[in-house]
C-alpha positions in Angstrom: 2.8 -34.9 -27.5 0.8 -32.0 -29.0 2.2 -30.2 -32.0 3.6 -26.7 -31.8 0.7 -25.1 -33.6 -1.7 -26.5 -31.0 0.5 -25.3 -28.2 0.8 -21.8 -29.7 -3.0 -21.7 -30.0 -3.2 -22.6 -26.3 -0.7 -19.8 -25.6 -3.0 -17.4 -27.5 -6.1 -18.4 -25.6 -4.5 -18.2 -22.2 -3.1 -14.7 -22.9 -6.5 -13.6 -24.2 -8.0 -14.8 -20.9 -5.4 -12.8 -19.1 -6.3 -9.8 -21.2 -9.9 -10.1 -20.3 -9.1 -10.3 -16.5 -6.6 -7.4 -16.5 -8.9 -5.4 -18.8 -11.8 -5.7 -16.4 -9.5 -4.8 -13.5 -8.2 -1.7 -15.3 -11.8 -0.7 -16.0 -13.0 -1.3 -12.4 -9.9 0.0 -10.6 -8.4 2.7 -12.9 -6.0 3.9 -10.1 -4.2 0.5 -10.1 -1.7 1.7 -12.7 0.3 -1.5 -12.6 -2.6 -3.5 -14.1 -2.3 -1.4 -17.3 1.2 -2.8 -17.7 0.1 -6.4 -17.1 -2.8 -5.9 -19.5 -0.4 -4.6 -22.2 2.0 -7.5 -21.5 -0.7 -10.0 -21.9 -1.9 -8.3 -25.1 1.6 -8.5 -26.6 2.0 -12.1 -25.6 -1.4 -12.8 -27.3 -0.2 -11.0 -30.4 3.0 -13.0 -30.4 0.9 -16.2 -30.1 -1.2 -15.1 -33.1 1.9 -14.6 -35.2 3.5 -17.9 -34.2 0.2 -19.7 -34.9 -0.1 -18.1 -38.4 3.3 -19.4 -39.5 2.6 -23.0 -38.5 5.5 -25.4 -38.7 7.4 -23.3 -41.3 9.5 -20.5 -39.7 9.6 -17.1 -41.4 12.2 -14.7 -40.1 9.9 -11.7 -39.9 7.1 -13.6 -38.2 9.3 -15.6 -35.9 11.6 -12.8 -34.8 8.7 -10.3 -34.6 6.5 -12.7 -32.6 9.2 -13.5 -30.2 10.1 -9.8 -29.8 6.5 -9.1 -28.9 6.6 -11.9 -26.3 9.8 -10.6 -24.8 8.5 -7.1 -24.7 5.3 -8.4 -23.0 7.5 -10.0 -20.3 9.4 -6.8 -19.8 6.1 -4.9 -19.4 5.1 -7.4 -16.7 8.4 -6.5 -15.0 7.6 -2.8 -15.3 4.2 -3.4 -13.9 5.7 -5.1 -10.9 8.1 -2.2 -10.3 5.3 0.3 -10.8 3.1 -1.6 -8.3 5.8 -1.4 -5.7 6.8 2.2 -6.4 10.2 1.4 -7.9 11.9 3.2 -10.8 10.9 1.8 -14.2 14.4 1.6 -15.8 13.1 2.1 -19.4 16.6 2.6 -20.9 17.6 -0.9 -19.7 14.4 -2.4 -21.0 14.8 -0.9 -24.5 18.5 -1.8 -24.7 17.8 -5.5 -23.8 14.9 -5.8 -26.2 17.0 -4.4 -29.1 19.9 -6.7 -28.3 17.5 -9.7 -28.1 16.0 -8.9 -31.5 19.3 -8.5 -33.2 20.6 -11.7 -31.8 17.5 -13.6 -32.8 17.9 -12.2 -36.4 21.5 -13.2 -36.4 20.9 -16.8 -35.3 17.7 -17.4 -37.3 19.1 -19.8 -39.9 20.0 -22.5 -37.4 17.1 -23.9 -35.3 19.4 -25.2 -32.6 21.2 -21.9 -32.7 18.2 -19.5 -32.6 16.2 -21.5 -30.0 18.6 -20.8 -27.1 18.4 -17.1 -28.0 14.6 -17.1 -28.0 14.4 -18.9 -24.7 17.1 -16.9 -23.1 15.6 -13.6 -24.2 12.2 -14.6 -22.7 13.7 -16.0 -19.5 15.8 -12.9 -18.8 12.9 -10.5 -17.9 11.4 -13.3 -15.8 14.5 -13.7 -13.7 14.9 -10.0 -13.4 11.3 -9.7 -12.1 11.8 -12.6 -9.7 15.0 -11.2 -8.4 13.3 -7.8 -7.7 10.5 -9.5 -5.8 12.7 -11.9 -3.8 15.1 -9.1 -2.8 12.5 -6.6 -1.7 9.1 -8.4 -1.1 9.9 -12.0 -0.4 7.5 -12.1 2.6 4.4 -11.0 0.7 2.2 -13.9 -0.5 1.6 -12.4 -3.9 5.3 -11.9 -4.4 6.0 -15.4 -3.3 3.6 -16.9 -5.8 4.7 -14.7 -8.6 8.4 -15.1 -8.1 8.1 -18.8 -7.7 6.3 -19.1 -11.0 8.6 -16.7 -12.8 11.6 -18.7 -11.6 10.0 -22.0 -12.7 9.2 -20.6 -16.2 12.7 -19.2 -16.5 14.3 -22.5 -15.5 12.1 -24.4 -17.9 13.3 -22.1 -20.7 16.9 -22.3 -19.4 16.9 -26.1 -19.6 15.9 -26.0 -23.3 18.5 -23.3 -23.9 21.2 -25.5 -22.4 20.2 -28.6 -24.3 20.2 -26.8 -27.6 23.5 -25.2 -26.8 25.0 -28.7 -26.2 23.7 -29.8 -29.6 25.0 -26.7 -31.3 28.5 -27.0 -29.8 28.7 -30.7 -30.7 28.9 -31.9 -27.1 25.6 -33.9 -27.5 24.8 -33.9 -31.3 22.3 -36.8 -31.1 20.1 -35.1 -28.5 16.5 -34.5 -29.7 15.0 -31.5 -28.0 11.6 -31.3 -29.8 9.7 -33.3 -27.2 11.5 -31.4 -24.4 10.6 -28.1 -26.1 6.9 -29.1 -26.0 7.2 -29.9 -22.3 9.0 -26.6 -21.7 6.1 -24.8 -23.4 3.5 -26.6 -21.3 5.4 -25.8 -18.1 5.8 -22.2 -19.3 2.0 -21.9 -19.9 1.3 -23.2 -16.4 3.9 -20.8 -14.9 2.3 -17.9 -16.8 -1.1 -18.6 -15.3 0.4 -18.8 -11.8 2.5 -15.6 -12.0 -0.5 -13.7 -13.3 -2.5 -15.1 -10.3 0.3 -13.8 -8.1 0.0 -10.4 -9.6 -3.7 -10.5 -9.0 -3.2 -11.7 -5.4 -0.9 -8.7 -4.8 -3.5 -6.4 -6.3 -6.3 -7.8 -4.1 -4.1 -7.4 -1.0 -3.3 -3.8 -2.0 -6.9 -3.0 -2.5 -7.9 -4.6 0.8 -5.2 -2.6 2.6 -6.5 0.6 1.0 -10.0 -0.2 2.2 -8.7 -0.9 5.7 -6.7 2.3 5.6 -9.8 4.3 4.6 -11.9 2.7 7.3 -9.2 3.1 10.0 -7.7 6.4 9.1 -9.3 9.9 9.0 -8.9 11.2 5.5 -8.4 14.9 6.6 -5.8 14.6 9.4 -4.4 11.1 8.8 -5.2 10.2 12.4 -6.9 7.0 13.5 -10.7 6.9 12.8 -13.5 6.7 15.3 -14.0 3.0 14.5 -10.3 2.1 15.1 -10.1 4.1 18.2 -13.2 2.5 19.8 -11.8 -0.9 18.9 -8.5 -0.1 20.6 -10.3 1.3 23.6 -12.4 -1.8 24.0 -9.2 -3.9 23.7 -7.5 -1.9 26.3 -10.4 -2.1 28.7 -10.6 -5.9 28.2 -6.8 -6.3 28.9 -6.5 -4.0 31.9 -5.6 -5.8 35.1 -5.8 -5.1 38.8 -2.4 -3.3 38.8 -2.5 -1.8 35.3 -3.7 1.7 34.4 -4.4 3.8 31.3 -6.0 7.1 30.6 -8.6 8.3 28.1 -8.6 11.9 26.9 -11.4 13.6 24.9 -11.1 17.1 23.6 -12.4 19.5 21.0 -11.2 22.8 19.6 -12.4 26.0 21.3 -14.5 28.3 19.2 -14.1 26.1 16.2 -17.5 27.2 14.7 -16.4 30.8 14.7 -13.3 29.9 12.5 -15.6 28.2 10.0 -18.1 31.1 10.1 -15.6 33.9 9.7 -12.9 32.3 7.4 -14.8 29.4 5.7 -14.5 25.7 5.9 -11.1 25.6 4.3 -9.7 27.5 7.2 -11.6 25.1 9.6 -10.0 22.1 7.9 -6.6 23.8 8.1 -7.2 24.4 11.8 -8.0 20.7 12.3 -4.9 19.5 10.5 -2.8 22.1 12.3 -4.1 21.0 15.7 -3.6 17.3 14.9 0.0 17.9 13.9 0.8 20.0 17.0 -0.8 17.5 19.3 0.9 14.5 17.6 4.3 16.0 18.4 3.5 15.8 22.1 2.7 12.0 22.1 4.6 8.8 22.2 4.5 6.0 19.6 2.3 3.8 21.8 -0.4 6.5 22.2 -3.5 6.2 20.1 -4.6 9.5 18.7 -7.9 9.7 16.7 -10.4 12.2 15.2 -13.9 11.2 16.2 -15.6 13.6 13.9 -15.9 17.4 13.4 -13.5 19.1 15.9 -13.7 16.2 18.4 -10.5 14.2 19.1 -9.7 11.3 21.4 -6.4 10.1 22.9 -5.7 6.7 24.5 -2.7 6.7 26.7 -1.7 3.1 27.6 0.1 2.4 30.8 -0.4 6.0 31.8 -1.2 7.2 35.3 -2.8 10.6 36.4 0.6 12.3 36.6 1.6 11.6 33.0 -1.9 12.2 31.7 -1.8 15.6 33.4 1.6 16.4 31.9 0.4 15.3 28.4 -2.7 17.5 28.7 -0.6 20.5 29.9 1.8 20.0 27.0 -1.0 19.9 24.5 -2.7 23.0 25.8 0.6 24.9 25.9 1.8 23.7 22.5 -1.4 24.9 20.8 -1.2 28.2 22.5 2.4 28.7 21.4 1.7 27.8 17.7 -1.3 29.6 16.3 -2.6 28.8 12.8 -1.3 31.1 10.0 -4.1 31.3 7.5 -3.7 33.6 4.5 -1.7 36.2 6.4 -4.0 35.9 9.5 -2.8 34.5 12.8 -5.7 32.5 14.3 -5.4 31.1 17.8 -6.3 27.4 18.1 -7.0 26.1 21.6 -8.5 22.9 23.0 -10.7 21.9 26.0 -9.8 18.5 27.4 -11.5 15.9 29.6 -9.5 13.1 31.1 -10.8 9.8 32.6 -8.1 7.6 34.1 -8.9 3.8 34.4 -7.4 1.2 36.7 -8.2 -2.3 37.7 -10.5 -5.0 36.1 -14.0 -4.5 34.7 -13.3 -1.2 33.2 -16.1 -0.2 30.8 -15.3 1.7 27.6 -18.7 3.4 27.4 -18.5 4.6 31.0 -15.0 6.0 30.5 -16.1 7.8 27.4 -19.0 9.4 29.3 -16.8 10.4 32.2 -14.2 12.0 29.9 -16.9 13.8 27.9 -18.4 15.2 31.1 -15.0 16.3 32.2 -14.5 18.0 28.8 -17.7 20.0 29.2 -16.6 21.0 32.7 -13.5 22.4 31.2 -15.6 24.5 28.8 -17.9 25.6 31.6 -14.9 26.9 33.5 -13.4 28.9 30.7 -12.1 26.5 28.0 -8.4 26.1 26.9 -7.5 23.7 29.7 -8.2 20.2 31.0 -10.3 18.6 33.7 -10.1 15.1 35.3 -13.3 13.2 35.7 -14.5 13.3 39.3 -15.3 10.4 41.6 -18.9 10.3 40.6 -17.8 8.4 37.5 -16.5 5.3 39.2 -14.9 5.0 42.6 -11.4 4.5 41.1 -11.3 8.0 39.5 -9.6 10.8 41.4 -11.3 14.0 42.6 -12.1 16.6 40.0 -9.1 18.6 38.9 -8.9 21.5 36.5 -6.2 23.4 34.7 -6.7 26.5 32.5 -4.4 28.7 30.5 -6.1 32.0 29.7 -5.2 33.6 26.4 -7.0 36.3 24.4 -8.9 34.8 21.4 -8.0 37.5 19.0 -6.9 37.2 15.4 -3.7 39.1 14.4 -3.1 40.2 10.8 0.5 39.5 9.9 2.6 42.0 8.0 3.3 41.1 4.4 6.8 40.2 3.2 
């Protein structure tokens, strides 16, 4: 069985490796704030390992209590990092209180090895169990949380076993029990658990970063709508799944006279108009509908299981809602309107590219006939499409200055 000096040295080296990993992650991903707590926790654990290695086999109260307090603080910082990662409150007052209590108890029990050891192991196990409980209660289905909580529980149980054994010796229930070999095994288990729970933290971070990348790819950063890429994927999926008796509708539209808003009021006003229109239109839709910004002032809407009647109603609601809710920009009331083209689809062998072309042609027909309305694609764009239909609401495109106050 390796001596404690060797084990403490291994603790030091492992925590230094954790410091390197979390340090690189903090440098590469500065927005991942939780990694800073995990880096600090590993650094404190490494500092505790240095102090414990320096004292060797002879315990000194300042070194022993100080080193173990650093280790305990490091575990609480790991807990704070987990809470920060998941957006939970930090609970600093509780952390400070528990650390102070742990340090005082360790000082008070220092003169008896079998007395102080249960305090050390209990003080270190407590933040592990608190962190595991938080993860299990709130995030037990996430892979990183599963790995981390399992390792935290294993480490806490290993320490708990030693605490119970030393308590039995201290109380005289098992005075002949020798815990030194068991303590070495506990430390080895604890080392392994530490590697695993740090891997779990890393796994959670990777999943979070991957989710952020997917969000950036699939979500328009200005309006929060689906991106062009996501929309086209969903449209292709819908086309592949449509059957002989199923139907859906594709809607393309852009904002009328959008260039004049940018030219007269600047691009900030144009961005505000896009966000305003997106929010107004979103309120007219159902949860199953897929609403996306394709680029510029171009939008697309996929209406699953939607026939011509509902598509017409949705388009009419969109046009009317935009007319009734002009954009208010720096005291100016700016009308925002949309021209819409609709391509219904029914039956097998529906082609996404053909539908997009049909809806786009219908959109430009709306613009040709006066804007601020909607047009259905005509029968020239596949035999299943209905005859051309058009609906326009005429409104004056004037800007009204609002009275102050």
